[in-house]
C-alpha positions as CSV (number, residue, x, y, z in Angstrom):
1,X,-28.0,-16.0,38.8
2,X,-27.8,-16.6,35.0
3,X,-28.9,-13.0,34.3
4,X,-26.2,-11.7,36.7
5,X,-23.6,-13.8,35.0
6,X,-24.6,-12.6,31.5
7,X,-24.6,-9.0,32.7
8,X,-21.1,-9.4,34.1
9,X,-19.9,-10.7,30.7
10,X,-21.5,-7.9,28.7
11,X,-18.2,-5.9,28.8
12,X,-14.7,-7.1,29.0
13,X,-13.1,-6.8,32.6
14,X,-10.3,-4.3,33.0
15,X,-8.3,-7.3,34.4
16,X,-8.7,-10.8,33.0
17,X,-9.4,-13.1,35.9
18,X,-7.7,-15.9,34.0
19,X,-4.3,-14.2,34.2
20,X,-2.0,-13.0,37.0
21,X,-2.0,-9.2,37.0
22,X,1.5,-7.7,36.7
23,X,1.0,-4.0,36.0
24,X,3.3,-2.1,33.5
25,X,3.4,1.7,33.4
26,X,4.3,1.5,29.6
27,X,1.0,2.3,28.1
28,X,-1.5,5.1,27.6
29,X,-5.1,5.6,26.5
30,X,-6.0,4.8,22.9
31,X,-6.8,8.2,21.3
32,X,-7.6,9.7,18.0
33,X,-4.9,11.0,15.7
34,X,-7.0,13.1,13.2
35,X,-10.3,14.9,13.0
36,X,-12.7,14.3,10.1
37,X,-15.3,16.9,9.0
38,X,-18.5,15.9,7.2
39,X,-21.7,17.5,6.1
40,X,-25.0,15.8,6.8
41,X,-26.7,16.6,3.4
42,X,-30.0,16.5,5.2
43,X,-32.8,19.0,5.7
44,X,-32.2,19.7,9.4
45,X,-30.0,18.9,12.5
46,X,-33.0,17.0,14.0
47,X,-33.2,14.8,10.9
48,X,-29.5,14.2,11.1
49,X,-29.7,13.3,14.8
50,X,-32.3,10.7,14.1
51,X,-30.2,9.1,11.4
52,X,-27.0,9.2,13.6
53,X,-29.0,7.5,16.4
54,X,-30.5,4.9,14.2
55,X,-29.3,4.1,10.6
56,X,-29.3,5.2,7.0
57,X,-29.8,3.2,3.8
58,X,-26.4,1.7,4.2
59,X,-26.8,0.6,7.8
60,X,-25.9,2.1,11.3
61,X,-24.0,5.3,11.1
62,X,-22.8,7.7,13.8
63,X,-20.3,10.5,14.6
64,X,-18.9,11.9,17.8
65,X,-20.4,15.3,17.3
66,X,-23.0,17.2,15.3
67,X,-22.9,21.0,14.8
68,X,-26.2,22.6,14.0
69,X,-26.7,25.5,11.6
70,X,-27.3,27.8,14.6
71,X,-24.0,26.6,16.2
72,X,-25.6,24.3,18.7
73,X,-23.4,21.4,19.5
74,X,-24.5,17.8,20.1
75,X,-22.3,14.9,21.2
76,X,-23.4,11.3,20.2
77,X,-20.4,9.1,20.9
78,X,-17.7,9.3,23.6
79,X,-14.4,10.4,22.2
80,X,-12.8,7.2,23.5
81,X,-15.1,5.0,21.4
82,X,-15.2,4.3,17.6
83,X,-18.0,6.2,15.9
84,X,-19.0,4.8,12.5
85,X,-18.5,7.8,10.3
86,X,-15.5,7.3,8.0
87,X,-16.3,4.0,6.2
88,X,-13.9,2.7,3.7
89,X,-11.2,5.3,3.8
90,X,-7.4,5.9,3.9
91,X,-5.1,8.7,4.9
92,X,-1.3,8.8,5.2
93,X,-1.2,5.0,5.5
94,X,-4.0,4.8,8.0
95,X,-6.5,2.3,6.8
96,X,-9.1,2.3,9.6
97,X,-10.0,5.9,10.1
98,X,-12.9,5.0,12.4
99,X,-10.4,3.8,15.0
100,X,-8.1,6.8,14.6
101,X,-10.3,9.8,14.3
102,X,-12.9,12.0,15.8
103,X,-15.9,12.5,13.4
104,X,-17.8,15.8,13.3
105,X,-21.0,16.1,11.3
106,X,-22.0,19.6,10.2
107,X,-25.6,20.4,9.5
108,X,-25.5,21.4,5.8
109,X,-27.4,20.3,2.7
110,X,-24.2,20.2,0.6
111,X,-25.0,23.2,-1.5
112,X,-25.6,26.1,1.0
113,X,-23.1,28.4,2.7
114,X,-22.0,27.5,6.2
115,X,-23.4,30.2,8.7
116,X,-20.9,32.1,10.8
117,X,-22.3,30.8,14.1
118,X,-21.8,27.3,12.9
119,X,-18.3,27.8,11.7
120,X,-17.5,29.6,15.0
121,X,-18.8,26.5,16.9
122,X,-16.7,24.2,14.7
123,X,-13.6,26.2,15.5
124,X,-14.3,26.3,19.2
125,X,-14.8,22.5,19.2
126,X,-11.6,22.0,17.3
127,X,-9.7,24.1,19.8
128,X,-11.1,22.0,22.6
129,X,-10.5,18.6,21.1
130,X,-7.0,19.2,19.7
131,X,-5.9,20.6,23.0
132,X,-7.3,17.9,25.2
133,X,-6.4,14.9,22.9
134,X,-3.2,16.4,21.6
135,X,-4.2,16.0,18.0
136,X,-1.9,18.0,15.6
137,X,-3.8,21.0,14.5
138,X,-3.0,20.5,10.8
139,X,-4.7,17.1,10.8
140,X,-8.2,18.4,10.2
141,X,-9.5,16.4,7.2
142,X,-12.5,16.4,4.9
143,X,-14.4,13.1,4.5
144,X,-13.7,13.6,0.8
145,X,-9.9,13.7,1.6
146,X,-10.0,10.2,3.1
147,X,-12.6,8.7,0.8
148,X,-12.2,10.5,-2.5
149,X,-13.8,7.9,-4.7
150,X,-17.0,7.9,-2.6
151,X,-17.5,11.2,-0.8
152,X,-17.5,15.0,-1.4
153,X,-18.3,16.4,2.0
154,X,-18.1,18.9,3.5
155,X,-18.4,20.3,-0.1
156,X,-16.4,23.0,-2.0
157,X,-18.2,25.7,-0.1
158,X,-16.7,24.8,3.3
159,X,-14.5,27.7,4.5
160,X,-11.2,25.9,5.0
161,X,-9.3,29.2,4.8
162,X,-11.2,30.6,7.8
163,X,-10.3,27.4,9.8
164,X,-6.7,27.9,8.8
165,X,-6.7,31.5,9.9
166,X,-7.9,30.1,13.3
167,X,-5.0,27.7,13.3
168,X,-6.6,24.5,12.0
169,X,-5.8,22.5,8.9
170,X,-3.3,23.0,6.1
171,X,-3.7,26.1,3.9
172,X,-1.3,27.7,1.3
173,X,0.5,30.8,2.5
174,X,0.5,34.0,0.4
175,X,2.4,35.0,-1.6
176,X,3.1,31.6,-3.2
177,X,6.6,30.9,-4.4
178,X,7.1,29.1,-7.8
179,X,7.5,25.4,-7.6
180,X,11.1,24.3,-8.4
181,X,11.9,22.7,-11.7
182,X,11.0,19.0,-11.8
183,X,8.6,19.3,-8.9
184,X,6.3,16.2,-8.8
185,X,2.7,17.1,-7.7
186,X,1.8,13.5,-7.2
187,X,4.6,12.9,-4.7
188,X,3.5,16.1,-2.9
189,X,-0.1,14.9,-2.9
190,X,1.0,11.6,-1.3
191,X,3.1,13.4,1.2
192,X,0.2,15.5,2.3
193,X,-1.6,12.2,3.0
194,X,-3.9,11.5,0.0
195,X,-4.2,7.8,-1.1
196,X,-3.2,7.6,-4.8
197,X,-4.8,4.3,-5.6
198,X,-7.4,6.4,-7.6
199,X,-5.3,9.4,-8.6
200,X,-8.0,11.3,-10.4
201,X,-10.3,11.1,-7.4
202,X,-7.5,12.2,-5.1
203,X,-6.8,15.2,-7.4
204,X,-10.5,16.0,-7.4
205,X,-10.5,16.0,-3.6
206,X,-7.5,18.3,-3.6
207,X,-9.3,20.7,-6.0
208,X,-12.4,20.7,-3.9
209,X,-10.6,21.6,-0.7
210,X,-7.9,23.9,-1.9
211,X,-9.4,25.4,-5.1
212,X,-13.1,25.5,-4.2
213,X,-13.8,23.5,-7.4
214,X,-16.6,20.9,-7.1
215,X,-16.3,17.6,-8.9
216,X,-18.2,14.3,-9.1
217,X,-16.7,10.8,-8.7
218,X,-18.3,7.5,-9.7
219,X,-16.0,4.7,-8.6
220,X,-12.5,5.7,-9.6
221,X,-13.5,8.1,-12.4
222,X,-14.6,11.7,-12.5
223,X,-17.7,12.1,-14.7
224,X,-19.9,14.7,-16.4
225,X,-19.0,18.3,-16.8
226,X,-16.9,18.0,-13.7
227,X,-14.5,15.5,-15.4
228,X,-10.9,15.8,-14.3
229,X,-9.2,18.9,-15.9
230,X,-5.7,17.8,-15.0
231,X,-3.5,20.0,-13.0
232,X,-4.7,23.6,-12.9
233,X,-2.6,26.7,-13.1
234,X,-1.5,27.4,-9.5
235,X,-1.8,23.8,-8.3
236,X,1.9,23.1,-8.2
237,X,2.6,26.3,-6.3
238,X,0.0,25.3,-3.7
239,X,1.3,21.8,-3.4
240,X,4.8,23.0,-3.1
241,X,3.9,25.3,-0.2
242,X,1.8,22.7,1.6
243,X,4.8,20.2,1.3
244,X,7.2,22.8,2.7
245,X,4.9,23.4,5.6
246,X,4.7,19.7,6.4
247,X,8.5,19.1,6.1
248,X,9.1,22.1,8.4
249,X,7.0,20.6,11.2
250,X,8.8,18.9,14.1
251,X,8.5,15.1,13.8
252,X,6.4,13.5,16.6
253,X,8.0,11.2,19.1
254,X,7.4,7.4,18.4
């Protein structure tokens, strides 16, 4: 009897027996609002699967999906549940990305190119998830975008332009128009979604994604030969175009 009682308490009931049920139609399922891409920085998909099913040096870690180098797709966590992939992160005012995102790990050591079969699989998965969960297609983020002081994945080698050509993520449109006089790149960076509590790290993440320029962050500072170069020629034009794209998008309903 005790065992049966404990089993019944293992998960919360859909309806609390302590309350009188008066159903309301004014609700819907909790669902993700963004998709976050990672690279595993491990030697194989099988090694990554083991870590994602157990723990790493920092404790238990997981993702909803893993995409192998050969394009093979694995699912580890239901989309309706929180996977532990984002950690301390922030984007566009969202402070708990684990609760608001789908995490996709990509089998890559952090220095190698991403094979065509793998990128094709990522694009097919994004097509499926964004359609079913109604996630805006521009909200495909890098782990480094949401945690710029800690992370660099999926590295400067990830083919963001190829994803954009398939309709996913923000990417500047050619030809770029000059930024207007007085254009503030920091305001544009914040509008895109970057957290500016560590501005150099946010600019580093922007350069990694949109300029293919690798950089290294320790805490809130860029270090070594990759130290922050400031705004590069062409940065303002890119930011201005990304800002224009966002401002032209229809605003979602409350």
